[in-house]
PQR file of N, CA, C, O and H, with PARSE charges and radii, in Angstrom:
ATOM      1  N   MET A   1    -114.512 -56.438  87.320 -0.4000 1.5000
ATOM      2  CA  MET A   1    -114.613 -55.293  87.854 -0.0000 2.0000
ATOM      3  C   MET A   1    -115.444 -53.929  86.732  0.5500 1.7000
ATOM      4  O   MET A   1    -114.815 -53.221  85.945 -0.5500 1.4000
ATOM      5  N   PRO A   2    -117.047 -53.868  86.986 -0.5600 1.5000
ATOM      6  CA  PRO A   2    -117.665 -53.193  85.902  0.2800 2.0000
ATOM      7  C   PRO A   2    -116.977 -51.765  86.095  0.5500 1.7000
ATOM      8  O   PRO A   2    -116.813 -51.203  85.012 -0.5500 1.4000
ATOM      9  N   ILE A   3    -116.550 -51.065  87.154 -0.4000 1.5000
ATOM     10  CA  ILE A   3    -116.078 -49.680  87.074 -0.0000 2.0000
ATOM     11  C   ILE A   3    -114.423 -49.753  86.835  0.5500 1.7000
ATOM     12  O   ILE A   3    -113.658 -50.347  87.594 -0.5500 1.4000
ATOM     13  H   ILE A   3    -116.683 -51.521  88.033  0.4000 1.0000
ATOM     14  N   GLN A   4    -114.120 -49.202  85.915 -0.4000 1.5000
ATOM     15  CA  GLN A   4    -113.044 -49.236  85.496 -0.0000 2.0000
ATOM     16  C   GLN A   4    -112.517 -47.852  85.154  0.5500 1.7000
ATOM     17  O   GLN A   4    -113.274 -46.897  84.982 -0.5500 1.4000
ATOM     18  H   GLN A   4    -114.741 -48.719  85.298  0.4000 1.0000
ATOM     19  N   TYR A   5    -110.652 -47.743  85.024 -0.4000 1.5000
ATOM     20  CA  TYR A   5    -110.435 -46.454  85.077 -0.0000 2.0000
ATOM     21  C   TYR A   5    -110.222 -46.216  83.155  0.5500 1.7000
ATOM     22  O   TYR A   5    -109.547 -47.075  82.588 -0.5500 1.4000
ATOM     23  H   TYR A   5    -110.037 -48.520  85.164  0.4000 1.0000
ATOM     24  N   LYS A   6    -110.702 -45.285  82.462 -0.4000 1.5000
ATOM     25  CA  LYS A   6    -110.514 -44.510  81.399 -0.0000 2.0000
ATOM     26  C   LYS A   6    -109.357 -44.505  80.727  0.5500 1.7000
ATOM     27  O   LYS A   6    -109.121 -44.761  79.546 -0.5500 1.4000
ATOM     28  H   LYS A   6    -111.250 -44.586  82.923  0.4000 1.0000
ATOM     29  N   ILE A   7    -108.434 -44.079  81.901 -0.4000 1.5000
ATOM     30  CA  ILE A   7    -107.146 -43.289  81.694 -0.0000 2.0000
ATOM     31  C   ILE A   7    -105.909 -43.806  82.729  0.5500 1.7000
ATOM     32  O   ILE A   7    -106.225 -44.380  83.772 -0.5500 1.4000
ATOM     33  H   ILE A   7    -108.625 -43.871  82.860  0.4000 1.0000
ATOM     34  N   ASP A   8    -104.642 -43.601  82.430 -0.4000 1.5000
ATOM     35  CA  ASP A   8    -103.668 -43.647  83.443 -0.0000 2.0000
ATOM     36  C   ASP A   8    -103.574 -42.487  84.075  0.5500 1.7000
ATOM     37  O   ASP A   8    -102.847 -41.598  83.632 -0.5500 1.4000
ATOM     38  H   ASP A   8    -104.386 -43.135  81.583  0.4000 1.0000
ATOM     39  N   ILE A   9    -104.398 -42.316  85.350 -0.4000 1.5000
ATOM     40  CA  ILE A   9    -104.490 -41.526  86.058 -0.0000 2.0000
ATOM     41  C   ILE A   9    -102.909 -40.898  86.575  0.5500 1.7000
ATOM     42  O   ILE A   9    -102.595 -39.708  86.545 -0.5500 1.4000
ATOM     43  H   ILE A   9    -104.989 -43.039  85.710  0.4000 1.0000
ATOM     44  N   ILE A  10    -102.271 -41.732  86.918 -0.4000 1.5000
ATOM     45  CA  ILE A  10    -100.656 -41.208  87.128 -0.0000 2.0000
ATOM     46  C   ILE A  10     -99.682 -40.598  86.477  0.5500 1.7000
ATOM     47  O   ILE A  10     -98.815 -39.810  86.853 -0.5500 1.4000
ATOM     48  H   ILE A  10    -102.526 -42.699  86.942  0.4000 1.0000
ATOM     49  N   ALA A  11    -100.122 -41.398  84.714 -0.4000 1.5000
ATOM     50  CA  ALA A  11     -99.443 -40.496  84.048 -0.0000 2.0000
ATOM     51  C   ALA A  11     -99.972 -39.079  83.829  0.5500 1.7000
ATOM     52  O   ALA A  11     -99.214 -38.113  83.746 -0.5500 1.4000
ATOM     53  H   ALA A  11    -100.827 -42.038  84.408  0.4000 1.0000
ATOM     54  N   ALA A  12    -101.491 -38.980  83.724 -0.4000 1.5000
ATOM     55  CA  ALA A  12    -102.228 -37.898  83.711 -0.0000 2.0000
ATOM     56  C   ALA A  12    -101.434 -36.699  84.575  0.5500 1.7000
ATOM     57  O   ALA A  12    -100.866 -35.679  84.185 -0.5500 1.4000
ATOM     58  H   ALA A  12    -102.107 -39.765  83.791  0.4000 1.0000
ATOM     59  N   LEU A  13    -101.616 -37.202  85.775 -0.4000 1.5000
ATOM     60  CA  LEU A  13    -101.197 -36.398  86.793 -0.0000 2.0000
ATOM     61  C   LEU A  13     -99.564 -35.796  86.597  0.5500 1.7000
ATOM     62  O   LEU A  13     -99.157 -34.709  87.008 -0.5500 1.4000
ATOM     63  H   LEU A  13    -102.077 -38.031  86.091  0.4000 1.0000
ATOM     64  N   LYS A  14     -98.996 -36.542  86.060 -0.4000 1.5000
ATOM     65  CA  LYS A  14     -97.313 -36.289  85.928 -0.0000 2.0000
ATOM     66  C   LYS A  14     -97.786 -35.394  84.821  0.5500 1.7000
ATOM     67  O   LYS A  14     -97.915 -34.247  85.249 -0.5500 1.4000
ATOM     68  H   LYS A  14     -99.326 -37.425  85.726  0.4000 1.0000
ATOM     69  N   GLU A  15     -98.089 -35.509  83.556 -0.4000 1.5000
ATOM     70  CA  GLU A  15     -98.275 -34.654  82.628 -0.0000 2.0000
ATOM     71  C   GLU A  15     -98.780 -33.333  83.033  0.5500 1.7000
ATOM     72  O   GLU A  15     -98.300 -32.330  82.505 -0.5500 1.4000
ATOM     73  H   GLU A  15     -97.984 -36.441  83.209  0.4000 1.0000
ATOM     74  N   ALA A  16     -99.636 -33.246  83.855 -0.4000 1.5000
ATOM     75  CA  ALA A  16    -100.077 -31.972  84.724 -0.0000 2.0000
ATOM     76  C   ALA A  16     -99.328 -31.401  85.699  0.5500 1.7000
ATOM     77  O   ALA A  16     -99.876 -30.608  86.465 -0.5500 1.4000
ATOM     78  H   ALA A  16    -100.026 -34.061  84.284  0.4000 1.0000
ATOM     79  N   GLY A  17     -97.906 -31.718  85.838 -0.4000 1.5000
ATOM     80  CA  GLY A  17     -97.317 -31.224  86.705 -0.0000 2.0000
ATOM     81  C   GLY A  17     -96.980 -32.061  88.141  0.5500 1.7000
ATOM     82  O   GLY A  17     -96.014 -31.649  88.782 -0.5500 1.4000
ATOM     83  H   GLY A  17     -97.462 -32.362  85.216  0.4000 1.0000
ATOM     84  N   TYR A  18     -97.636 -33.063  88.600 -0.4000 1.5000
ATOM     85  CA  TYR A  18     -97.875 -33.540  89.688 -0.0000 2.0000
ATOM     86  C   TYR A  18     -97.084 -35.124  89.600  0.5500 1.7000
ATOM     87  O   TYR A  18     -97.657 -36.156  89.251 -0.5500 1.4000
ATOM     88  H   TYR A  18     -98.422 -33.398  88.079  0.4000 1.0000
ATOM     89  N   ASN A  19     -95.653 -35.014  90.005 -0.4000 1.5000
ATOM     90  CA  ASN A  19     -95.320 -36.423  90.053 -0.0000 2.0000
ATOM     91  C   ASN A  19     -95.675 -36.899  91.299  0.5500 1.7000
ATOM     92  O   ASN A  19     -96.325 -36.192  92.069 -0.5500 1.4000
ATOM     93  H   ASN A  19     -95.188 -34.176  90.289  0.4000 1.0000
ATOM     94  N   THR A  20     -95.264 -38.208  91.634 -0.4000 1.5000
ATOM     95  CA  THR A  20     -95.723 -38.787  92.755 -0.0000 2.0000
ATOM     96  C   THR A  20     -94.925 -38.381  93.682  0.5500 1.7000
ATOM     97  O   THR A  20     -95.515 -38.306  94.760 -0.5500 1.4000
ATOM     98  H   THR A  20     -94.736 -38.783  91.009  0.4000 1.0000
ATOM     99  N   ASN A  21     -93.794 -38.076  93.732 -0.4000 1.5000
ATOM    100  CA  ASN A  21     -93.010 -37.563  94.903 -0.0000 2.0000
ATOM    101  C   ASN A  21     -93.888 -36.139  95.333  0.5500 1.7000
ATOM    102  O   ASN A  21     -94.148 -36.054  96.534 -0.5500 1.4000
ATOM    103  H   ASN A  21     -93.315 -38.138  92.857  0.4000 1.0000
ATOM    104  N   ARG A  22     -94.254 -35.277  94.652 -0.4000 1.5000
ATOM    105  CA  ARG A  22     -95.057 -33.675  94.722 -0.0000 2.0000
ATOM    106  C   ARG A  22     -96.223 -34.097  95.461  0.5500 1.7000
ATOM    107  O   ARG A  22     -96.516 -33.552  96.525 -0.5500 1.4000
ATOM    108  H   ARG A  22     -94.044 -35.346  93.677  0.4000 1.0000
ATOM    109  N   LEU A  23     -96.899 -35.021  94.968 -0.4000 1.5000
ATOM    110  CA  LEU A  23     -97.906 -35.478  95.252 -0.0000 2.0000
ATOM    111  C   LEU A  23     -97.990 -36.089  96.893  0.5500 1.7000
ATOM    112  O   LEU A  23     -98.761 -35.628  97.735 -0.5500 1.4000
ATOM    113  H   LEU A  23     -96.661 -35.463  94.104  0.4000 1.0000
ATOM    114  N   ARG A  24     -97.261 -36.944  97.078 -0.4000 1.5000
ATOM    115  CA  ARG A  24     -96.701 -37.555  98.663 -0.0000 2.0000
ATOM    116  C   ARG A  24     -96.209 -36.186  99.476  0.5500 1.7000
ATOM    117  O   ARG A  24     -96.740 -36.089 100.582 -0.5500 1.4000
ATOM    118  H   ARG A  24     -96.635 -37.319  96.394  0.4000 1.0000
ATOM    119  N   LYS A  25     -95.312 -35.137  99.137 -0.4000 1.5000
ATOM    120  CA  LYS A  25     -94.918 -34.188  99.771 -0.0000 2.0000
ATOM    121  C   LYS A  25     -95.840 -33.105  99.887  0.5500 1.7000
ATOM    122  O   LYS A  25     -95.705 -32.301 100.809 -0.5500 1.4000
ATOM    123  H   LYS A  25     -94.880 -35.216  98.238  0.4000 1.0000
ATOM    124  N   GLU A  26     -96.857 -32.982  98.969 -0.4000 1.5000
ATOM    125  CA  GLU A  26     -97.667 -31.791  99.245 -0.0000 2.0000
ATOM    126  C   GLU A  26     -98.855 -32.248  99.557  0.5500 1.7000
ATOM    127  O   GLU A  26     -99.885 -31.626  99.300 -0.5500 1.4000
ATOM    128  H   GLU A  26     -96.967 -33.635  98.220  0.4000 1.0000
ATOM    129  N   LYS A  27     -98.825 -33.353 100.128 -0.4000 1.5000
ATOM    130  CA  LYS A  27    -100.382 -34.168 100.659 -0.0000 2.0000
ATOM    131  C   LYS A  27    -101.240 -34.340  99.625  0.5500 1.7000
ATOM    132  O   LYS A  27    -102.330 -34.810  99.949 -0.5500 1.4000
ATOM    133  H   LYS A  27     -97.988 -33.859 100.337  0.4000 1.0000
ATOM    134  N   LEU A  28    -101.112 -34.154  98.737 -0.4000 1.5000
ATOM    135  CA  LEU A  28    -102.106 -34.142  97.681 -0.0000 2.0000
ATOM    136  C   LEU A  28    -103.079 -35.673  97.872  0.5500 1.7000
ATOM    137  O   LEU A  28    -104.255 -35.763  98.224 -0.5500 1.4000
ATOM    138  H   LEU A  28    -100.226 -33.772  98.474  0.4000 1.0000
ATOM    139  N   LEU A  29    -102.247 -36.625  97.553 -0.4000 1.5000
ATOM    140  CA  LEU A  29    -102.801 -38.029  97.589 -0.0000 2.0000
ATOM    141  C   LEU A  29    -101.615 -39.015  98.419  0.5500 1.7000
ATOM    142  O   LEU A  29    -100.392 -38.899  98.491 -0.5500 1.4000
ATOM    143  H   LEU A  29    -101.291 -36.552  97.266  0.4000 1.0000
ATOM    144  N   SER A  30    -102.378 -39.825  98.885 -0.4000 1.5000
ATOM    145  CA  SER A  30    -101.472 -40.609  99.816 -0.0000 2.0000
ATOM    146  C   SER A  30    -100.610 -41.756  98.967  0.5500 1.7000
ATOM    147  O   SER A  30    -100.718 -41.810  97.742 -0.5500 1.4000
ATOM    148  H   SER A  30    -103.372 -39.920  98.827  0.4000 1.0000
ATOM    149  N   GLU A  31     -99.781 -42.632  99.674 -0.4000 1.5000
ATOM    150  CA  GLU A  31     -98.753 -43.633  98.934 -0.0000 2.0000
ATOM    151  C   GLU A  31     -99.832 -44.715  98.892  0.5500 1.7000
ATOM    152  O   GLU A  31     -99.695 -45.587  98.034 -0.5500 1.4000
ATOM    153  H   GLU A  31     -99.693 -42.588 100.669  0.4000 1.0000
ATOM    154  N   GLY A  32    -100.815 -44.765  99.651 -0.4000 1.5000
ATOM    155  CA  GLY A  32    -101.770 -46.068  99.434 -0.0000 2.0000
ATOM    156  C   GLY A  32    -102.957 -45.978  98.199  0.5500 1.7000
ATOM    157  O   GLY A  32    -103.468 -46.956  97.653 -0.5500 1.4000
ATOM    158  H   GLY A  32    -100.927 -44.056 100.347  0.4000 1.0000
ATOM    159  N   VAL A  33    -103.213 -44.752  97.952 -0.4000 1.5000
ATOM    160  CA  VAL A  33    -104.108 -44.153  96.876 -0.0000 2.0000
ATOM    161  C   VAL A  33    -103.193 -44.340  95.409  0.5500 1.7000
ATOM    162  O   VAL A  33    -103.679 -44.719  94.344 -0.5500 1.4000
ATOM    163  H   VAL A  33    -102.798 -43.958  98.395  0.4000 1.0000
ATOM    164  N   LEU A  34    -101.609 -43.939  95.659 -0.4000 1.5000
ATOM    165  CA  LEU A  34    -100.874 -44.029  94.579 -0.0000 2.0000
ATOM    166  C   LEU A  34    -100.650 -45.527  93.925  0.5500 1.7000
ATOM    167  O   LEU A  34    -100.575 -45.787  92.724 -0.5500 1.4000
ATOM    168  H   LEU A  34    -101.214 -43.631  96.525  0.4000 1.0000
ATOM    169  N   GLN A  35    -100.566 -46.398  94.982 -0.4000 1.5000
ATOM    170  CA  GLN A  35    -100.557 -47.836  94.662 -0.0000 2.0000
ATOM    171  C   GLN A  35    -101.615 -48.441  94.370  0.5500 1.7000
ATOM    172  O   GLN A  35    -101.417 -49.562  93.901 -0.5500 1.4000
ATOM    173  H   GLN A  35    -100.627 -46.187  95.958  0.4000 1.0000
ATOM    174  N   ALA A  36    -102.893 -48.066  94.488 -0.4000 1.5000
ATOM    175  CA  ALA A  36    -104.137 -48.468  94.433 -0.0000 2.0000
ATOM    176  C   ALA A  36    -104.479 -48.134  93.002  0.5500 1.7000
ATOM    177  O   ALA A  36    -105.216 -48.931  92.423 -0.5500 1.4000
ATOM    178  H   ALA A  36    -103.054 -47.156  94.869  0.4000 1.0000
ATOM    179  N   LEU A  37    -104.013 -46.976  92.289 -0.4000 1.5000
ATOM    180  CA  LEU A  37    -104.124 -46.562  91.284 -0.0000 2.0000
ATOM    181  C   LEU A  37    -103.051 -47.504  90.177  0.5500 1.7000
ATOM    182  O   LEU A  37    -103.434 -48.065  89.150 -0.5500 1.4000
ATOM    183  H   LEU A  37    -103.414 -46.329  92.760  0.4000 1.0000
ATOM    184  N   ARG A  38    -101.747 -47.486  90.673 -0.4000 1.5000
ATOM    185  CA  ARG A  38    -100.758 -48.618  89.938 -0.0000 2.0000
ATOM    186  C   ARG A  38    -101.381 -49.774  89.793  0.5500 1.7000
ATOM    187  O   ARG A  38    -101.268 -50.285  88.679 -0.5500 1.4000
ATOM    188  H   ARG A  38    -101.436 -47.030  91.507  0.4000 1.0000
ATOM    189  N   GLU A  39    -102.106 -50.431  90.710 -0.4000 1.5000
ATOM    190  CA  GLU A  39    -102.753 -51.747  90.700 -0.0000 2.0000
ATOM    191  C   GLU A  39    -104.181 -52.004  90.250  0.5500 1.7000
ATOM    192  O   GLU A  39    -104.882 -52.990  90.476 -0.5500 1.4000
ATOM    193  H   GLU A  39    -102.198 -50.015  91.615  0.4000 1.0000
ATOM    194  N   ASN A  40    -104.533 -50.600  89.377 -0.4000 1.5000
ATOM    195  CA  ASN A  40    -106.333 -50.556  89.172 -0.0000 2.0000
ATOM    196  C   ASN A  40    -107.168 -51.204  89.957  0.5500 1.7000
ATOM    197  O   ASN A  40    -108.049 -51.995  89.622 -0.5500 1.4000
ATOM    198  H   ASN A  40    -103.964 -49.798  89.194  0.4000 1.0000
ATOM    199  N   ARG A  41    -106.738 -50.690  91.473 -0.4000 1.5000
ATOM    200  CA  ARG A  41    -107.863 -50.918  92.189 -0.0000 2.0000
ATOM    201  C   ARG A  41    -108.859 -49.661  92.372  0.5500 1.7000
ATOM    202  O   ARG A  41    -108.803 -48.631  91.701 -0.5500 1.4000
ATOM    203  H   ARG A  41    -106.022 -50.047  91.745  0.4000 1.0000
ATOM    204  N   TYR A  42    -109.812 -49.947  93.439 -0.4000 1.5000
ATOM    205  CA  TYR A  42    -110.661 -48.614  93.238 -0.0000 2.0000
ATOM    206  C   TYR A  42    -110.244 -47.752  94.749  0.5500 1.7000
ATOM    207  O   TYR A  42    -109.756 -48.222  95.777 -0.5500 1.4000
ATOM    208  H   TYR A  42    -109.857 -50.784  93.984  0.4000 1.0000
ATOM    209  N   ILE A  43    -110.561 -46.616  94.498 -0.4000 1.5000
ATOM    210  CA  ILE A  43    -110.144 -45.555  95.260 -0.0000 2.0000
ATOM    211  C   ILE A  43    -111.432 -44.976  95.963  0.5500 1.7000
ATOM    212  O   ILE A  43    -112.566 -45.168  95.522 -0.5500 1.4000
ATOM    213  H   ILE A  43    -110.957 -46.233  93.664  0.4000 1.0000
ATOM    214  N   ALA A  44    -111.175 -44.318  96.992 -0.4000 1.5000
ATOM    215  CA  ALA A  44    -112.396 -43.434  97.707 -0.0000 2.0000
ATOM    216  C   ALA A  44    -113.062 -42.463  96.610  0.5500 1.7000
ATOM    217  O   ALA A  44    -112.488 -42.359  95.526 -0.5500 1.4000
ATOM    218  H   ALA A  44    -110.255 -44.162  97.350  0.4000 1.0000
ATOM    219  N   LEU A  45    -114.007 -41.896  96.799 -0.4000 1.5000
ATOM    220  CA  LEU A  45    -114.754 -40.805  95.867 -0.0000 2.0000
ATOM    221  C   LEU A  45    -114.127 -39.306  96.334  0.5500 1.7000
ATOM    222  O   LEU A  45    -114.048 -38.334  95.584 -0.5500 1.4000
ATOM    223  H   LEU A  45    -114.473 -41.981  97.680  0.4000 1.0000
ATOM    224  N   GLN A  46    -113.694 -39.347  97.771 -0.4000 1.5000
ATOM    225  CA  GLN A  46    -112.706 -38.197  97.674 -0.0000 2.0000
ATOM    226  C   GLN A  46    -111.644 -38.026  97.355  0.5500 1.7000
ATOM    227  O   GLN A  46    -111.132 -36.919  97.520 -0.5500 1.4000
ATOM    228  H   GLN A  46    -113.758 -40.137  98.380  0.4000 1.0000
ATOM    229  N   ASN A  47    -110.888 -39.165  96.738 -0.4000 1.5000
ATOM    230  CA  ASN A  47    -109.639 -38.973  95.690 -0.0000 2.0000
ATOM    231  C   ASN A  47    -109.925 -39.207  94.863  0.5500 1.7000
ATOM    232  O   ASN A  47    -108.993 -39.478  94.105 -0.5500 1.4000
ATOM    233  H   ASN A  47    -111.304 -40.065  96.604  0.4000 1.0000
ATOM    234  N   ILE A  48    -111.167 -39.311  94.325 -0.4000 1.5000
ATOM    235  CA  ILE A  48    -111.714 -39.129  92.766 -0.0000 2.0000
ATOM    236  C   ILE A  48    -111.604 -37.635  92.805  0.5500 1.7000
ATOM    237  O   ILE A  48    -110.710 -37.166  92.100 -0.5500 1.4000
ATOM    238  H   ILE A  48    -111.924 -39.091  94.941  0.4000 1.0000
ATOM    239  N   SER A  49    -112.463 -36.655  93.610 -0.4000 1.5000
ATOM    240  CA  SER A  49    -112.721 -35.937  93.640 -0.0000 2.0000
ATOM    241  C   SER A  49    -111.479 -34.891  93.596  0.5500 1.7000
ATOM    242  O   SER A  49    -111.546 -33.797  93.035 -0.5500 1.4000
ATOM    243  H   SER A  49    -113.189 -37.035  94.182  0.4000 1.0000
ATOM    244  N   LYS A  50    -110.109 -35.490  94.407 -0.4000 1.5000
ATOM    245  CA  LYS A  50    -109.068 -34.474  94.488 -0.0000 2.0000
ATOM    246  C   LYS A  50    -108.111 -34.586  93.246  0.5500 1.7000
ATOM    247  O   LYS A  50    -107.236 -33.753  93.008 -0.5500 1.4000
ATOM    248  H   LYS A  50    -110.055 -36.379  94.863  0.4000 1.0000
ATOM    249  N   ILE A  51    -108.370 -35.733  92.450 -0.4000 1.5000
ATOM    250  CA  ILE A  51    -107.693 -35.529  91.249 -0.0000 2.0000
ATOM    251  C   ILE A  51    -108.821 -35.087  90.351  0.5500 1.7000
ATOM    252  O   ILE A  51    -108.444 -34.550  89.309 -0.5500 1.4000
ATOM    253  H   ILE A  51    -109.081 -36.409  92.643  0.4000 1.0000
ATOM    254  N   CYS A  52    -109.968 -35.183  90.504 -0.4000 1.5000
ATOM    255  CA  CYS A  52    -110.503 -34.053  89.455 -0.0000 2.0000
ATOM    256  C   CYS A  52    -110.289 -32.540  89.302  0.5500 1.7000
ATOM    257  O   CYS A  52    -110.327 -31.775  88.338 -0.5500 1.4000
ATOM    258  H   CYS A  52    -110.275 -35.620  91.350  0.4000 1.0000
ATOM    259  N   GLU A  53    -110.041 -32.392  90.651 -0.4000 1.5000
ATOM    260  CA  GLU A  53    -109.707 -30.815  91.339 -0.0000 2.0000
ATOM    261  C   GLU A  53    -108.346 -30.214  90.508  0.5500 1.7000
ATOM    262  O   GLU A  53    -108.175 -29.090  90.037 -0.5500 1.4000
ATOM    263  H   GLU A  53    -110.010 -33.014  91.434  0.4000 1.0000
ATOM    264  N   LEU A  54    -107.187 -31.741  90.511 -0.4000 1.5000
ATOM    265  CA  LEU A  54    -105.700 -31.491  90.322 -0.0000 2.0000
ATOM    266  C   LEU A  54    -105.736 -31.232  88.857  0.5500 1.7000
ATOM    267  O   LEU A  54    -105.124 -30.317  88.306 -0.5500 1.4000
ATOM    268  H   LEU A  54    -107.327 -32.654  90.893  0.4000 1.0000
ATOM    269  N   LEU A  55    -106.694 -32.331  88.115 -0.4000 1.5000
ATOM    270  CA  LEU A  55    -106.892 -32.496  86.913 -0.0000 2.0000
ATOM    271  C   LEU A  55    -107.748 -31.474  86.009  0.5500 1.7000
ATOM    272  O   LEU A  55    -107.547 -31.310  84.806 -0.5500 1.4000
ATOM    273  H   LEU A  55    -107.191 -33.075  88.562  0.4000 1.0000
ATOM    274  N   LYS A  56    -108.670 -30.855  86.718 -0.4000 1.5000
ATOM    275  CA  LYS A  56    -109.693 -29.777  86.358 -0.0000 2.0000
ATOM    276  C   LYS A  56    -110.274 -30.799  85.167  0.5500 1.7000
ATOM    277  O   LYS A  56    -109.986 -30.694  83.974 -0.5500 1.4000
ATOM    278  H   LYS A  56    -108.834 -30.988  87.695  0.4000 1.0000
ATOM    279  N   CYS A  57    -111.014 -31.647  85.655 -0.4000 1.5000
ATOM    280  CA  CYS A  57    -111.987 -32.742  84.847 -0.0000 2.0000
ATOM    281  C   CYS A  57    -112.949 -32.903  85.903  0.5500 1.7000
ATOM    282  O   CYS A  57    -113.032 -32.379  87.014 -0.5500 1.4000
ATOM    283  H   CYS A  57    -111.248 -31.732  86.624  0.4000 1.0000
ATOM    284  N   GLN A  58    -113.881 -34.013  85.112 -0.4000 1.5000
ATOM    285  CA  GLN A  58    -114.995 -34.545  85.669 -0.0000 2.0000
ATOM    286  C   GLN A  58    -114.923 -35.996  85.878  0.5500 1.7000
ATOM    287  O   GLN A  58    -114.312 -36.684  85.060 -0.5500 1.4000
ATOM    288  H   GLN A  58    -113.814 -34.438  84.209  0.4000 1.0000
ATOM    289  N   PRO A  59    -115.569 -36.593  87.039 -0.5600 1.5000
ATOM    290  CA  PRO A  59    -115.218 -37.969  87.364  0.2800 2.0000
ATOM    291  C   PRO A  59    -115.313 -39.075  85.833  0.5500 1.7000
ATOM    292  O   PRO A  59    -114.639 -40.091  85.661 -0.5500 1.4000
ATOM    293  N   ALA A  60    -116.420 -38.456  84.809 -0.4000 1.5000
ATOM    294  CA  ALA A  60    -116.739 -39.395  83.982 -0.0000 2.0000
ATOM    295  C   ALA A  60    -115.739 -39.411  83.036  0.5500 1.7000
ATOM    296  O   ALA A  60    -115.803 -40.214  82.105 -0.5500 1.4000
ATOM    297  H   ALA A  60    -116.967 -37.631  84.948  0.4000 1.0000
ATOM    298  N   ASP A  61    -114.589 -38.437  83.170 -0.4000 1.5000
ATOM    299  CA  ASP A  61    -113.402 -38.319  82.141 -0.0000 2.0000
ATOM    300  C   ASP A  61    -111.950 -39.659  82.624  0.5500 1.7000
ATOM    301  O   ASP A  61    -111.023 -40.113  81.953 -0.5500 1.4000
ATOM    302  H   ASP A  61    -114.537 -37.784  83.926  0.4000 1.0000
ATOM    303  N   LEU A  62    -112.379 -39.896  84.022 -0.4000 1.5000
ATOM    304  CA  LEU A  62    -111.626 -40.743  84.762 -0.0000 2.0000
ATOM    305  C   LEU A  62    -112.246 -42.009  84.855  0.5500 1.7000
ATOM    306  O   LEU A  62    -111.513 -42.953  84.558 -0.5500 1.4000
ATOM    307  H   LEU A  62    -113.132 -39.527  84.567  0.4000 1.0000
ATOM    308  N   ILE A  63    -113.443 -42.287  85.202 -0.4000 1.5000
ATOM    309  CA  ILE A  63    -114.200 -43.878  85.436 -0.0000 2.0000
ATOM    310  C   ILE A  63    -114.805 -44.209  84.249  0.5500 1.7000
ATOM    311  O   ILE A  63    -114.874 -43.470  83.267 -0.5500 1.4000
ATOM    312  H   ILE A  63    -114.038 -41.520  85.443  0.4000 1.0000
ATOM    313  N   GLU A  64    -115.175 -45.149  84.327 -0.4000 1.5000
ATOM    314  CA  GLU A  64    -116.630 -45.565  83.502 -0.0000 2.0000
ATOM    315  C   GLU A  64    -116.880 -46.864  83.730  0.5500 1.7000
ATOM    316  O   GLU A  64    -115.976 -47.557  84.197 -0.5500 1.4000
ATOM    317  H   GLU A  64    -115.119 -45.749  85.125  0.4000 1.0000
ATOM    318  N   TYR A  65    -117.922 -47.327  83.494 -0.4000 1.5000
ATOM    319  CA  TYR A  65    -118.516 -48.365  83.790 -0.0000 2.0000
ATOM    320  C   TYR A  65    -119.129 -49.073  82.635  0.5500 1.7000
ATOM    321  O   TYR A  65    -120.060 -48.666  81.941 -0.5500 1.4000
ATOM    322  H   TYR A  65    -118.657 -46.764  83.114  0.4000 1.0000
ATOM    323  N   VAL A  66    -118.419 -50.287  82.519 -0.4000 1.5000
ATOM    324  CA  VAL A  66    -118.213 -51.307  81.635 -0.0000 2.0000
ATOM    325  C   VAL A  66    -119.485 -52.441  82.240  0.5500 1.7000
ATOM    326  O   VAL A  66    -119.703 -52.711  83.420 -0.5500 1.4000
ATOM    327  H   VAL A  66    -117.662 -50.618  83.083  0.4000 1.0000
ATOM    328  N   GLU A  67    -120.022 -52.838  81.332 -0.4000 1.5000
ATOM    329  CA  GLU A  67    -121.295 -53.893  81.694 -0.0000 2.0000
ATOM    330  C   GLU A  67    -120.500 -55.565  81.432  0.5500 1.7000
ATOM    331  O   GLU A  67    -120.022 -56.030  80.397 -0.5500 1.4000
ATOM    332  H   GLU A  67    -119.845 -52.619  80.372  0.4000 1.0000
ATOM    333  N   ASP A  68    -120.597 -56.123  82.708 -0.4000 1.5000
ATOM    334  CA  ASP A  68    -120.310 -57.517  82.723 -0.0000 2.0000
ATOM    335  C   ASP A  68    -120.867 -58.535  82.004  0.5500 1.7000
ATOM    336  O   ASP A  68    -121.841 -59.064  82.540 -0.5500 1.4000
ATOM    337  H   ASP A  68    -120.984 -55.745  83.548  0.4000 1.0000
ATOM    338  N   VAL A  69    -120.553 -58.924  81.030 -0.4000 1.5000
ATOM    339  CA  VAL A  69    -121.111 -59.735  80.034 -0.0000 2.0000
ATOM    340  C   VAL A  69    -120.566 -61.070  80.651  0.5500 1.7000
ATOM    341  O   VAL A  69    -119.432 -61.261  81.089 -0.5500 1.4000
ATOM    342  H   VAL A  69    -119.762 -58.494  80.595  0.4000 1.0000
ATOM    343  N   GLN A  70    -121.693 -62.024  80.590 -0.4000 1.5000
ATOM    344  CA  GLN A  70    -121.413 -63.725  81.016 -0.0000 2.0000
ATOM    345  C   GLN A  70    -122.461 -64.610  80.612  0.5500 1.7000
ATOM    346  O   GLN A  70    -122.380 -65.814  80.852 -0.5500 1.4000
ATOM    347  H   GLN A  70    -122.615 -61.869  80.235  0.4000 1.0000
TER
END
């Protein structure tokens, strides 16, 4: 997986006051997106955008490209 998360996004959201219950209740992020983050799977750019809005950060603060060395 050449693109990976640089931080634990769910932990960062929680630290910013957005626990998973609030995220779902206020329809900020779906349970599917939260589950994908827990499993370190890709999410859509619109969700990355929403997370950047909530955390007041840039996409590069969340994800990075890691060259696949084989």
